C-alpha positions as a Markdown table, in Angstrom:
| # | Residue | x | y | z |
|---|---|---|---|---|
| 1 | Met | -35.9 | -39.1 | -26.8 |
| 2 | Pro | -35.5 | -35.7 | -26.4 |
| 3 | Ile | -37.9 | -33.6 | -24.2 |
| 4 | Ala | -41.3 | -31.7 | -26.2 |
| 5 | Pro | -39.9 | -28.1 | -26.5 |
| 6 | Arg | -42.0 | -25.9 | -24.2 |
| 7 | Lys | -42.5 | -22.0 | -26.6 |
| 8 | Phe | -42.5 | -19.0 | -23.6 |
| 9 | Arg | -46.0 | -17.0 | -24.9 |
| 10 | Lys | -44.9 | -14.6 | -22.0 |
| 11 | Ile | -41.6 | -13.7 | -20.1 |
| 12 | Leu | -42.3 | -12.0 | -16.9 |
| 13 | Ile | -38.2 | -10.0 | -16.7 |
| 14 | Ala | -37.1 | -9.9 | -12.9 |
| 15 | Asn | -34.7 | -6.8 | -13.3 |
| 16 | Arg | -34.2 | -2.8 | -14.3 |
| 17 | Gly | -32.4 | -0.6 | -16.5 |
| 18 | Glu | -29.7 | -1.6 | -19.5 |
| 19 | Ile | -30.3 | -5.5 | -19.1 |
| 20 | Ala | -33.8 | -6.1 | -18.4 |
| 21 | Cys | -33.8 | -3.2 | -22.3 |
| 22 | Arg | -31.5 | -5.8 | -23.7 |
| 23 | Ile | -33.8 | -8.7 | -22.6 |
| 24 | Ile | -36.5 | -7.4 | -24.0 |
| 25 | Trp | -35.8 | -6.8 | -27.2 |
| 26 | Ala | -34.2 | -10.0 | -27.5 |
| 27 | Cys | -37.5 | -11.1 | -27.4 |
| 28 | Lys | -39.0 | -8.6 | -28.7 |
| 29 | Glu | -37.2 | -10.9 | -31.8 |
| 30 | Met | -38.7 | -14.1 | -30.4 |
| 31 | Gly | -42.5 | -12.6 | -31.0 |
| 32 | Ile | -42.3 | -13.2 | -27.0 |
| 33 | Arg | -44.4 | -10.4 | -24.1 |
| 34 | Thr | -43.0 | -8.6 | -21.9 |
| 35 | Val | -43.2 | -8.0 | -18.2 |
| 36 | Thr | -41.2 | -5.9 | -16.3 |
| 37 | Val | -41.4 | -5.5 | -12.6 |
| 38 | His | -40.3 | -1.7 | -11.1 |
| 39 | Ser | -40.1 | 0.0 | -8.1 |
| 40 | Glu | -41.9 | 3.7 | -7.5 |
| 41 | Ala | -38.5 | 5.2 | -8.6 |
| 42 | Asp | -38.8 | 3.8 | -12.0 |
| 43 | Arg | -41.8 | 4.2 | -13.1 |
| 44 | Asp | -40.4 | 6.1 | -16.0 |
| 45 | Ser | -37.5 | 3.6 | -16.9 |
| 46 | Leu | -37.0 | 2.3 | -20.5 |
| 47 | His | -37.9 | -1.1 | -19.0 |
| 48 | Val | -41.1 | 0.0 | -18.9 |
| 49 | Arg | -41.8 | 2.1 | -21.3 |
| 50 | Phe | -40.7 | -0.6 | -23.8 |
| 51 | Ala | -42.4 | -3.6 | -22.5 |
| 52 | Asp | -45.5 | -4.9 | -23.3 |
| 53 | Glu | -46.2 | -4.8 | -19.5 |
| 54 | Ser | -45.5 | -3.7 | -16.8 |
| 55 | Ile | -46.6 | -3.8 | -12.9 |
| 56 | Cys | -44.6 | -1.6 | -9.4 |
| 57 | Ile | -43.7 | -3.9 | -6.8 |
| 58 | Gly | -42.6 | -1.5 | -4.0 |
| 59 | Pro | -40.9 | 1.2 | -2.7 |
| 60 | Ala | -37.3 | 2.3 | -4.0 |
| 61 | Pro | -35.1 | 0.7 | -2.2 |
| 62 | Ser | -34.2 | -3.5 | -3.9 |
| 63 | Pro | -35.1 | -5.7 | -0.6 |
| 64 | Gln | -38.7 | -4.2 | -1.1 |
| 65 | Ser | -39.3 | -4.4 | -4.8 |
| 66 | Tyr | -36.1 | -6.2 | -6.9 |
| 67 | Leu | -34.9 | -8.0 | -4.2 |
| 68 | Asn | -38.9 | -9.3 | -2.9 |
| 69 | Ile | -39.4 | -13.2 | -3.9 |
| 70 | Pro | -43.2 | -13.0 | -2.8 |
| 71 | Ala | -43.8 | -8.9 | -4.6 |
| 72 | Val | -41.8 | -10.9 | -7.9 |
| 73 | Ile | -44.0 | -14.3 | -7.8 |
| 74 | Ser | -47.1 | -12.6 | -7.8 |
| 75 | Ala | -46.3 | -10.0 | -10.6 |
| 76 | Ala | -45.2 | -13.4 | -12.4 |
| 77 | Glu | -49.0 | -15.0 | -11.4 |
| 78 | Ile | -51.2 | -12.0 | -12.0 |
| 79 | Ala | -49.7 | -11.4 | -15.9 |
| 80 | Asn | -50.3 | -15.0 | -16.3 |
| 81 | Val | -46.0 | -16.0 | -17.4 |
| 82 | Asp | -44.8 | -18.6 | -18.3 |
| 83 | Ala | -40.9 | -17.8 | -17.4 |
| 84 | Ile | -39.3 | -14.9 | -15.5 |
| 85 | His | -35.9 | -14.3 | -16.8 |
| 86 | Pro | -33.1 | -12.3 | -13.8 |
| 87 | Gly | -30.8 | -10.9 | -16.0 |
| 88 | Tyr | -27.5 | -9.8 | -13.6 |
| 89 | Gly | -27.3 | -8.9 | -9.5 |
| 90 | Phe | -31.0 | -8.9 | -7.7 |
| 91 | Leu | -32.4 | -12.2 | -7.3 |
| 92 | Ala | -30.3 | -13.6 | -10.5 |
| 93 | Glu | -28.4 | -16.1 | -8.2 |
| 94 | Ser | -30.8 | -17.0 | -5.4 |
| 95 | Ala | -31.3 | -20.7 | -4.8 |
| 96 | Gln | -33.8 | -19.3 | -3.3 |
| 97 | Phe | -35.7 | -17.8 | -5.8 |
| 98 | Ala | -35.3 | -20.1 | -8.5 |
| 99 | Glu | -36.7 | -22.7 | -6.7 |
| 100 | Ile | -39.7 | -20.7 | -5.6 |
| 101 | Cys | -40.1 | -20.8 | -9.5 |
| 102 | Glu | -39.0 | -23.9 | -10.1 |
| 103 | Ala | -42.1 | -25.2 | -7.3 |
| 104 | Cys | -44.8 | -22.1 | -8.9 |
| 105 | Asn | -43.9 | -24.1 | -11.9 |
| 106 | Ile | -42.7 | -21.3 | -13.7 |
| 107 | Lys | -40.0 | -21.3 | -16.3 |
| 108 | Phe | -36.5 | -20.0 | -14.3 |
| 109 | Ile | -34.3 | -18.9 | -17.0 |
| 110 | Gly | -30.7 | -20.0 | -15.9 |
| 111 | Pro | -29.6 | -23.5 | -14.1 |
| 112 | Arg | -31.1 | -25.7 | -11.3 |
| 113 | Ser | -31.6 | -24.3 | -8.6 |
| 114 | Ser | -29.2 | -27.3 | -7.4 |
| 115 | Val | -26.6 | -26.4 | -9.3 |
| 116 | Ile | -27.3 | -22.7 | -8.4 |
| 117 | Lys | -27.2 | -23.5 | -4.6 |
| 118 | Leu | -23.6 | -25.4 | -5.7 |
| 119 | Met | -21.7 | -22.7 | -7.2 |
| 120 | Gly | -23.5 | -20.4 | -5.4 |
| 121 | Asp | -21.1 | -21.7 | -1.9 |
| 122 | Lys | -17.0 | -20.8 | -2.8 |
| 123 | Val | -16.1 | -23.8 | -0.4 |
| 124 | Glu | -18.9 | -26.1 | -2.5 |
| 125 | Ala | -17.9 | -24.8 | -5.9 |
| 126 | Arg | -13.6 | -25.2 | -5.1 |
| 127 | Arg | -14.5 | -29.1 | -3.9 |
| 128 | Ala | -17.1 | -29.8 | -6.6 |
| 129 | Met | -14.3 | -28.7 | -9.0 |
| 130 | Ser | -11.5 | -30.1 | -7.7 |
| 131 | Ala | -13.3 | -32.8 | -8.2 |
| 132 | Ala | -14.7 | -32.0 | -11.9 |
| 133 | Gly | -9.8 | -32.1 | -12.4 |
| 134 | Val | -10.9 | -28.1 | -12.9 |
| 135 | Pro | -7.1 | -26.6 | -11.2 |
| 136 | Ile | -8.0 | -24.6 | -8.1 |
| 137 | Leu | -5.7 | -23.1 | -4.9 |
| 138 | Pro | -4.4 | -24.3 | -1.9 |
| 139 | Gly | -6.2 | -23.4 | 0.4 |
| 140 | Ser | -9.2 | -24.4 | 2.6 |
| 141 | Lys | -10.9 | -27.7 | 2.3 |
| 142 | Glu | -13.7 | -26.6 | 4.8 |
| 143 | Pro | -14.9 | -23.2 | 6.2 |
| 144 | Leu | -12.6 | -21.8 | 9.0 |
| 145 | Glu | -13.8 | -23.0 | 12.2 |
| 146 | Ser | -10.8 | -20.8 | 13.6 |
| 147 | Glu | -8.0 | -18.8 | 13.4 |
| 148 | Ile | -6.0 | -21.6 | 15.1 |
| 149 | Glu | -6.6 | -23.7 | 11.7 |
| 150 | Ala | -6.6 | -20.6 | 9.6 |
| 151 | Leu | -3.0 | -20.0 | 10.9 |
| 152 | Gln | -1.8 | -24.0 | 10.1 |
| 153 | Leu | -3.2 | -23.1 | 6.5 |
| 154 | Ala | -1.4 | -19.9 | 6.3 |
| 155 | Arg | 1.3 | -21.7 | 7.2 |
| 156 | Glu | 1.0 | -24.3 | 4.8 |
| 157 | Ile | -0.2 | -22.5 | 1.5 |
| 158 | Gly | 2.4 | -19.4 | 2.7 |
| 159 | Phe | 1.3 | -15.6 | 2.7 |
| 160 | Pro | 0.1 | -13.5 | 1.6 |
| 161 | Val | -3.4 | -15.4 | 1.5 |
| 162 | Ile | -6.8 | -13.9 | 0.9 |
| 163 | Ile | -9.9 | -14.6 | 3.2 |
| 164 | Lys | -12.9 | -14.5 | 1.5 |
| 165 | Ala | -16.6 | -15.4 | 2.5 |
| 166 | Ala | -18.0 | -18.3 | 1.1 |
| 167 | Ala | -21.5 | -17.3 | 0.0 |
| 168 | Gly | -20.4 | -14.2 | -1.7 |
| 169 | Gly | -18.5 | -12.2 | -3.9 |
| 170 | Gly | -17.5 | -8.7 | -5.9 |
| 171 | Gly | -15.1 | -7.8 | -3.3 |
| 172 | Arg | -17.1 | -8.2 | 0.0 |
| 173 | Gly | -16.0 | -10.0 | 3.1 |
| 174 | Met | -12.6 | -10.4 | 1.4 |
| 175 | Arg | -10.0 | -9.7 | 3.2 |
| 176 | Ile | -5.6 | -10.1 | 2.1 |
| 177 | Val | -3.2 | -11.2 | 4.7 |
| 178 | Arg | 0.2 | -10.6 | 4.6 |
| 179 | Ser | 1.6 | -11.7 | 7.9 |
| 180 | Glu | 0.7 | -14.1 | 11.2 |
| 181 | Ala | 0.1 | -10.8 | 12.7 |
| 182 | Glu | -2.5 | -8.9 | 10.2 |
| 183 | Leu | -5.0 | -13.0 | 9.9 |
| 184 | Gly | -7.2 | -12.7 | 12.9 |
| 185 | Pro | -8.0 | -9.6 | 12.4 |
| 186 | Ala | -8.6 | -10.3 | 9.3 |
| 187 | Leu | -10.8 | -13.2 | 9.9 |
| 188 | Glu | -12.9 | -11.5 | 12.8 |
| 189 | Thr | -13.4 | -8.2 | 9.7 |
| 190 | Ala | -14.5 | -10.5 | 7.3 |
| 191 | Ser | -16.5 | -12.5 | 8.3 |
| 192 | Asn | -18.3 | -9.8 | 10.2 |
| 193 | Glu | -18.5 | -8.6 | 6.6 |
| 194 | Ala | -19.9 | -11.3 | 4.9 |
| 195 | Leu | -22.9 | -11.6 | 7.7 |
| 196 | Lys | -24.1 | -7.9 | 6.7 |
| 197 | Ala | -23.7 | -8.5 | 2.7 |
| 198 | Phe | -24.7 | -11.9 | 2.3 |
| 199 | Lys | -26.9 | -13.8 | 6.3 |
| 200 | Asn | -23.7 | -15.9 | 6.3 |
| 201 | Gly | -20.5 | -15.4 | 7.6 |
| 202 | Asp | -18.5 | -18.1 | 6.9 |
| 203 | Ile | -15.2 | -17.7 | 4.8 |
| 204 | Tyr | -12.0 | -19.3 | 3.6 |
| 205 | Ile | -9.2 | -19.4 | 3.0 |
| 206 | Glu | -6.4 | -19.7 | -0.4 |
| 207 | Arg | -3.4 | -18.6 | -1.8 |
| 208 | Tyr | -3.0 | -15.2 | -2.9 |
| 209 | Leu | -1.3 | -14.5 | -6.8 |
| 210 | Glu | 0.4 | -10.7 | -6.6 |
| 211 | Arg | -0.1 | -10.3 | -9.8 |
| 212 | Pro | -3.0 | -12.0 | -12.0 |
| 213 | Arg | -4.6 | -11.8 | -14.6 |
| 214 | His | -8.9 | -12.8 | -14.4 |
| 215 | Ile | -9.7 | -14.4 | -17.1 |
| 216 | Glu | -13.4 | -16.4 | -17.6 |
| 217 | Ile | -14.8 | -17.9 | -20.1 |
| 218 | Gln | -18.5 | -17.6 | -21.5 |
| 219 | Val | -20.5 | -21.7 | -21.1 |
| 220 | Met | -23.4 | -21.8 | -22.8 |
| 221 | Ala | -25.0 | -25.4 | -21.9 |
| 222 | Asp | -28.9 | -26.8 | -23.4 |
| 223 | Glu | -30.9 | -29.5 | -20.7 |
| 224 | Phe | -29.6 | -32.3 | -22.6 |
| 225 | Gly | -26.2 | -32.3 | -21.8 |
| 226 | His | -24.1 | -30.7 | -24.6 |
| 227 | Cys | -22.1 | -28.2 | -23.5 |
| 228 | Val | -20.0 | -25.8 | -24.9 |
| 229 | His | -17.7 | -22.5 | -24.3 |
| 230 | Leu | -17.4 | -19.2 | -26.5 |
| 231 | Gly | -14.1 | -18.0 | -26.3 |
| 232 | Glu | -12.7 | -15.8 | -22.8 |
| 233 | Arg | -13.4 | -12.3 | -21.4 |
| 234 | Asp | -10.4 | -10.3 | -20.0 |
| 235 | Cys | -11.4 | -8.6 | -16.9 |
| 236 | Ser | -8.5 | -8.1 | -15.2 |
| 237 | Ile | -8.8 | -4.0 | -14.7 |
| 238 | Gln | -11.0 | -3.0 | -12.0 |
| 239 | Arg | -11.3 | -1.5 | -8.6 |
| 240 | Arg | -12.1 | -2.8 | -5.4 |
| 241 | His | -12.6 | -6.0 | -7.5 |
| 242 | Gln | -15.4 | -4.2 | -9.7 |
| 243 | Lys | -14.6 | -5.0 | -13.1 |
| 244 | Leu | -14.6 | -1.4 | -15.1 |
| 245 | Leu | -13.2 | -2.6 | -18.6 |
| 246 | Glu | -13.9 | -5.3 | -20.1 |
| 247 | Glu | -12.5 | -7.1 | -24.1 |
| 248 | Ala | -12.4 | -10.5 | -26.0 |
| 249 | Pro | -9.9 | -12.6 | -26.7 |
| 250 | Ser | -7.4 | -11.2 | -23.9 |
| 251 | Pro | -4.4 | -10.0 | -25.3 |
| 252 | Val | -2.4 | -12.6 | -23.7 |
| 253 | Met | -4.4 | -15.7 | -24.7 |
| 254 | Thr | -3.3 | -18.6 | -26.5 |
| 255 | Pro | -5.5 | -21.2 | -29.3 |
| 256 | Glu | -3.5 | -23.8 | -27.3 |
| 257 | Leu | -4.5 | -22.0 | -24.0 |
| 258 | Arg | -7.9 | -20.9 | -24.4 |
| 259 | Ala | -8.7 | -24.6 | -25.5 |
| 260 | Ser | -7.0 | -26.0 | -22.2 |
| 261 | Met | -9.0 | -23.4 | -20.1 |
| 262 | Gly | -12.4 | -24.2 | -22.4 |
| 263 | Glu | -12.3 | -27.8 | -22.3 |
| 264 | Val | -11.6 | -27.4 | -18.6 |
| 265 | Ala | -14.7 | -25.1 | -18.2 |
| 266 | Val | -16.7 | -27.7 | -20.4 |
| 267 | Ala | -15.6 | -30.5 | -18.3 |
| 268 | Ala | -17.0 | -28.4 | -15.1 |
| 269 | Cys | -20.2 | -28.0 | -16.5 |
| 270 | Lys | -20.9 | -31.5 | -17.2 |
| 271 | Arg | -19.5 | -33.1 | -14.2 |
| 272 | Val | -22.5 | -30.6 | -12.3 |
| 273 | Gly | -25.4 | -31.0 | -14.8 |
| 274 | Tyr | -25.1 | -27.2 | -15.3 |
| 275 | Ser | -27.1 | -25.9 | -18.1 |
| 276 | Asn | -28.3 | -22.4 | -19.6 |
| 277 | Ala | -25.8 | -19.0 | -19.4 |
| 278 | Gly | -22.5 | -19.1 | -17.5 |
| 279 | Thr | -18.9 | -18.2 | -16.5 |
| 280 | Val | -16.1 | -20.0 | -15.2 |
| 281 | Glu | -14.0 | -17.3 | -13.6 |
| 282 | Phe | -10.2 | -18.4 | -13.5 |
| 283 | Leu | -7.3 | -16.2 | -12.2 |
| 284 | Leu | -3.8 | -16.6 | -15.0 |
| 285 | Asp | -0.2 | -16.6 | -13.2 |
| 286 | Glu | 2.6 | -14.8 | -14.7 |
| 287 | Asp | 3.7 | -18.5 | -15.4 |
| 288 | Gly | 0.4 | -19.5 | -17.4 |
| 289 | Arg | -1.2 | -21.8 | -15.2 |
| 290 | Phe | -4.5 | -21.1 | -14.2 |
| 291 | Tyr | -6.7 | -21.5 | -11.3 |
| 292 | Phe | -10.4 | -22.2 | -11.1 |
| 293 | Met | -12.0 | -18.5 | -8.8 |
| 294 | Glu | -15.5 | -18.7 | -8.8 |
| 295 | Met | -18.3 | -19.3 | -11.6 |
| 296 | Asn | -21.2 | -17.0 | -12.4 |
| 297 | Thr | -24.5 | -18.7 | -12.6 |
| 298 | Arg | -26.2 | -16.1 | -14.6 |
| 299 | Ile | -25.1 | -13.3 | -17.5 |
| 300 | Gln | -23.1 | -11.5 | -17.3 |
| 301 | Val | -23.3 | -7.8 | -17.3 |
| 302 | Glu | -19.7 | -8.0 | -20.2 |
| 303 | His | -21.5 | -10.4 | -22.4 |
| 304 | Pro | -21.3 | -8.0 | -25.8 |
| 305 | Val | -17.6 | -8.4 | -26.3 |
| 306 | Thr | -18.5 | -12.4 | -26.6 |
| 307 | Glu | -21.4 | -11.3 | -28.7 |
| 308 | Met | -19.2 | -9.1 | -30.6 |
| 309 | Ile | -16.6 | -11.3 | -31.4 |
| 310 | Thr | -18.9 | -14.5 | -32.0 |
| 311 | Leu | -21.9 | -13.0 | -33.5 |
| 312 | Ala | -23.3 | -15.2 | -31.1 |
| 313 | Asp | -26.7 | -14.2 | -29.0 |
| 314 | Ile | -26.1 | -14.8 | -25.7 |
| 315 | Ala | -29.6 | -13.8 | -24.2 |
| 316 | Arg | -31.3 | -15.5 | -27.2 |
| 317 | Asn | -29.7 | -18.4 | -26.2 |
| 318 | Gln | -30.5 | -17.8 | -23.0 |
| 319 | Ile | -35.1 | -18.5 | -23.7 |
| 320 | Arg | -34.3 | -21.4 | -26.2 |
| 321 | Val | -32.3 | -23.6 | -23.7 |
| 322 | Ala | -34.9 | -22.7 | -21.7 |
| 323 | Glu | -37.9 | -23.1 | -23.8 |
| 324 | Gly | -36.5 | -27.1 | -24.6 |
| 325 | Glu | -34.4 | -26.9 | -27.3 |
| 326 | Glu | -31.2 | -28.1 | -27.9 |
| 327 | Leu | -27.8 | -25.9 | -28.1 |
| 328 | Ala | -28.3 | -25.0 | -32.4 |
| 329 | Tyr | -24.5 | -25.4 | -32.5 |
| 330 | Glu | -20.7 | -27.6 | -32.3 |
| 331 | Gln | -17.8 | -27.0 | -29.7 |
| 332 | Gln | -16.5 | -26.6 | -33.9 |
| 333 | Asp | -19.4 | -24.3 | -35.2 |
| 334 | Val | -18.0 | -20.7 | -33.0 |
| 335 | Ile | -15.6 | -18.9 | -34.4 |
| 336 | Phe | -13.7 | -15.8 | -33.4 |
| 337 | Ala | -13.5 | -12.8 | -35.3 |
| 338 | Gly | -11.9 | -9.6 | -34.6 |
| 339 | His | -12.1 | -7.6 | -31.0 |
| 340 | Ala | -14.5 | -6.1 | -28.8 |
| 341 | Ile | -13.7 | -4.2 | -26.1 |
| 342 | Glu | -16.6 | -2.8 | -23.2 |
| 343 | Cys | -16.5 | 0.1 | -21.4 |
| 344 | Arg | -18.8 | 0.4 | -18.3 |
| 345 | Ile | -19.9 | 3.8 | -18.0 |
| 346 | Asn | -21.6 | 4.4 | -14.4 |
| 347 | Ala | -22.5 | 7.6 | -13.0 |
| 348 | Glu | -19.9 | 8.1 | -10.5 |
| 349 | Asp | -17.2 | 11.1 | -10.1 |
| 350 | Pro | -14.1 | 9.5 | -12.6 |
| 351 | Glu | -11.4 | 10.8 | -9.9 |
| 352 | Thr | -13.5 | 10.3 | -6.3 |
| 353 | Phe | -15.2 | 7.8 | -8.1 |
| 354 | Ala | -18.3 | 9.0 | -5.7 |
| 355 | Pro | -21.6 | 8.4 | -6.8 |
| 356 | Ser | -22.9 | 10.9 | -8.9 |
| 357 | Pro | -27.2 | 10.7 | -9.5 |
| 358 | Gly | -29.5 | 12.9 | -10.9 |
| 359 | Leu | -30.8 | 14.7 | -13.4 |
| 360 | Ile | -29.6 | 14.2 | -16.9 |
| 361 | Thr | -30.2 | 17.0 | -18.6 |
| 362 | Ala | -27.9 | 15.8 | -22.4 |
| 363 | Ala | -27.6 | 13.5 | -24.4 |
| 364 | Asn | -26.0 | 11.9 | -27.1 |
| 365 | Ile | -25.1 | 8.1 | -27.7 |
| 366 | Pro | -22.2 | 7.3 | -30.0 |
| 367 | Gly | -22.7 | 5.5 | -33.7 |
| 368 | Gly | -20.9 | 4.1 | -36.3 |
| 369 | Ile | -19.5 | 1.5 | -38.1 |
| 370 | Gly | -18.1 | -1.7 | -34.8 |
| 371 | Val | -20.3 | 0.9 | -31.8 |
| 372 | Arg | -22.7 | -0.7 | -29.5 |
| 373 | Val | -23.9 | 1.0 | -26.6 |
| 374 | Asp | -26.5 | -1.0 | -23.9 |
| 375 | Thr | -28.5 | 1.5 | -21.9 |
| 376 | Ala | -31.6 | 2.5 | -19.8 |
| 377 | Ile | -30.8 | 7.0 | -20.0 |
| 378 | Tyr | -32.4 | 9.4 | -22.1 |
| 379 | Pro | -32.2 | 13.1 | -21.9 |
| 380 | Gly | -34.4 | 14.0 | -18.9 |
| 381 | Tyr | -34.0 | 10.7 | -16.7 |
| 382 | Phe | -33.4 | 10.7 | -13.9 |
| 383 | Val | -30.7 | 8.6 | -12.2 |
| 384 | Pro | -31.8 | 6.8 | -8.7 |
| 385 | Pro | -29.9 | 6.8 | -5.9 |
| 386 | Tyr | -31.2 | 3.5 | -4.6 |
| 387 | Tyr | -29.1 | 1.1 | -7.0 |
| 388 | Asp | -26.3 | -0.3 | -9.2 |
| 389 | Ser | -24.3 | 3.3 | -10.3 |
| 390 | Leu | -24.1 | 1.6 | -13.6 |
| 391 | Ile | -25.8 | 3.2 | -16.0 |
| 392 | Ala | -24.4 | 2.4 | -19.9 |
| 393 | Lys | -22.0 | -0.1 | -21.7 |
| 394 | Leu | -20.2 | 1.1 | -24.3 |
| 395 | Ile | -19.0 | -1.3 | -26.6 |
| 396 | Val | -17.0 | -1.8 | -29.5 |
| 397 | His | -16.2 | -4.4 | -32.3 |
| 398 | Ala | -12.8 | -4.5 | -34.8 |
| 399 | Arg | -10.6 | -6.0 | -36.7 |
| 400 | Thr | -8.1 | -5.7 | -35.0 |
| 401 | Arg | -6.7 | -4.9 | -30.5 |
| 402 | Glu | -5.1 | -1.9 | -31.8 |
| 403 | Leu | -8.2 | -0.4 | -34.0 |
| 404 | Ala | -10.4 | -1.1 | -31.4 |
| 405 | Ile | -8.7 | 1.1 | -28.9 |
| 406 | Ala | -8.9 | 3.5 | -32.1 |
| 407 | Arg | -12.7 | 3.4 | -31.9 |
| 408 | Met | -13.3 | 3.1 | -27.9 |
| 409 | Arg | -11.6 | 6.7 | -28.2 |
| 410 | Arg | -13.5 | 7.7 | -30.8 |
| 411 | Ala | -16.7 | 6.7 | -29.9 |
| 412 | Leu | -16.0 | 8.0 | -26.2 |
| 413 | Glu | -15.0 | 11.4 | -27.7 |
| 414 | Ala | -18.4 | 11.5 | -28.7 |
| 415 | Met | -20.3 | 9.7 | -25.9 |
| 416 | Val | -22.0 | 12.9 | -24.3 |
| 417 | Ile | -24.1 | 13.0 | -20.2 |
| 418 | Glu | -24.9 | 15.7 | -18.7 |
| 419 | Gly | -25.7 | 16.9 | -15.7 |
| 420 | Ile | -24.1 | 14.1 | -13.7 |
| 421 | Lys | -20.6 | 13.0 | -13.7 |
| 422 | Thr | -20.5 | 9.8 | -15.6 |
| 423 | Thr | -16.6 | 7.9 | -15.7 |
| 424 | Val | -16.2 | 8.5 | -19.2 |
| 425 | Pro | -13.2 | 10.9 | -19.0 |
| 426 | Leu | -10.9 | 7.7 | -17.3 |
| 427 | His | -11.9 | 5.4 | -19.9 |
| 428 | Leu | -10.6 | 7.9 | -22.3 |
| 429 | Lys | -7.6 | 8.1 | -20.4 |
| 430 | Ile | -7.4 | 4.5 | -20.0 |
| 431 | Met | -8.0 | 4.2 | -24.0 |
| 432 | Asp | -4.3 | 6.7 | -24.1 |
| 433 | Asp | -2.2 | 5.1 | -21.5 |
| 434 | Pro | 0.9 | 3.3 | -22.7 |
| 435 | Glu | 0.6 | -0.8 | -20.7 |
| 436 | Phe | -2.9 | -0.9 | -21.3 |
| 437 | Gln | -2.2 | 0.0 | -24.9 |
| 438 | Ala | 0.3 | -2.9 | -24.9 |
| 439 | Gly | -2.5 | -5.3 | -22.7 |
| 440 | Thr | 0.0 | -5.7 | -20.3 |
| 441 | Tyr | -1.9 | -5.5 | -17.5 |
| 442 | Thr | -2.5 | -7.0 | -14.1 |
| 443 | Thr | -5.7 | -6.6 | -11.8 |
| 444 | Lys | -2.9 | -4.6 | -9.9 |
| 445 | Phe | -3.3 | -1.9 | -13.6 |
| 446 | Met | -5.3 | 0.6 | -12.0 |
| 447 | Glu | -3.4 | 1.7 | -8.4 |
| 448 | Arg | -0.9 | 2.6 | -11.1 |
| 449 | Phe | -2.7 | 4.2 | -13.4 |
| 450 | Leu | -4.5 | 5.8 | -11.2 |
| 451 | Ala | -1.5 | 7.0 | -9.7 |
| 452 | Arg | -0.1 | 7.6 | -13.9 |
| 453 | Ala | -3.3 | 8.8 | -14.8 |
| 454 | Asn | -3.8 | 11.7 | -12.5 |
| 455 | Gly | 0.0 | 12.3 | -12.0 |
| 456 | Gly | -0.7 | 14.8 | -8.1 |
| 457 | Ala | -1.7 | 14.6 | -5.1 |
| 458 | Gln | -5.2 | 12.6 | -6.3 |
| 459 | Gly | -3.9 | 10.1 | -8.0 |
| 460 | Arg | -1.3 | 9.6 | -5.0 |
| 461 | Lys | -4.8 | 9.4 | -2.6 |
| 462 | Val | -7.1 | 7.6 | -4.8 |
| 463 | Ala | -4.4 | 4.9 | -5.6 |
| 464 | Ala | -3.5 | 5.0 | -1.4 |
| 465 | Glu | -6.8 | 4.9 | -0.6 |
| 466 | Gln | -7.2 | 1.2 | -2.6 |
| 467 | Gln | -3.6 | -0.2 | -1.5 |
| 468 | Ala | -5.6 | 0.3 | 2.6 |
| 469 | Val | -8.2 | -1.3 | 0.8 |
| 470 | Ala | -6.7 | -4.6 | -0.3 |
| 471 | Ala | -4.4 | -4.6 | 3.1 |
| 472 | Arg | -7.1 | -4.5 | 5.7 |
């Protein structure tokens, strides 16, 4: 018999910026009160302004505030909340944090801590996905113990190979190795970087695909074993393994491939007992074969493109599932309509990618048919230097990809943010790039684009820096 649904009165949002605002809007529509936490640097942020309550949990550095688990739990207990929504980043994929929430009888809006732990260990995740019948790239079955073991594996797999951190992602602890001579130094560098970033120096090795597409499948599962997928997002346009632009559907997707990838993702989630929103990420090779890369056990930055083409409200669904409700739809109920593109607007120099914190002196947020902007900025807002540089997500939806590109170009031209530098000019150039317009790009797009778009020494310099990083 189904468990009696829980109904939340009040939710604490353990995050900041646009994702905190996104969750606030979902809660307001559901009649749920919100509590936000904030650092001293974020006193004037919109997520503080629009929440029903807000509690300062520490100084500006995130280890002393947004990553401070005792401070977040104390705020939740003081505010007497029923649940905590972690958003993305910070504590969103911390199994320890989810476990503490469970021990304190505070509902963590996400999967169980044991599932987060399983999927957070990339080696364990590979093993679990292989057992579920998900294709994986040839590589380590256990964390590497020695250079001799790594060399033997690399010879079996064939160069090039890629070294990855077992406990993390985002490009940290990752090195591409093209020859035996490069292997030893790359192992040491990757392990040290992983230890510094994730407090875990375990690394593993797998085959490296030269020109793949990065395709991810959005899944939604309830606590009764029901799971559906909401289609794919193409996240291949990225710099140093950090996504810059996402679109749905992928320009190379076919109905048959979507069904196959979706079925595999759903089967994998059921195998590990997954619940709530999640994303199964794949690499798609030039022959149409796909391989498991990792799973993100949280809401994604790019979730709006899926919402635009399916009409699903992923944040609302997360809360409903956490309240103990069953999914309100089956796989056959999921619709796919039109095309959506998301540009991540970062507070960065569009040529050098150097961070550009500071005071926003003027801002115009574009609108019109098919345009959505998720942001927490406003004129007079000071972008702090302590956190991720993402300040807005510009999303468009249209009947066709061609119209979506035209709509995004129009929206970017109308987006004015003065006082700091942003990546708006970069995205405008991407919209006009022939390779992007043709939809034939891969994860190597930015290397070629930077050289093409800048057409001079700066473009060659940045492209060379990217190639050097990839080769290290």
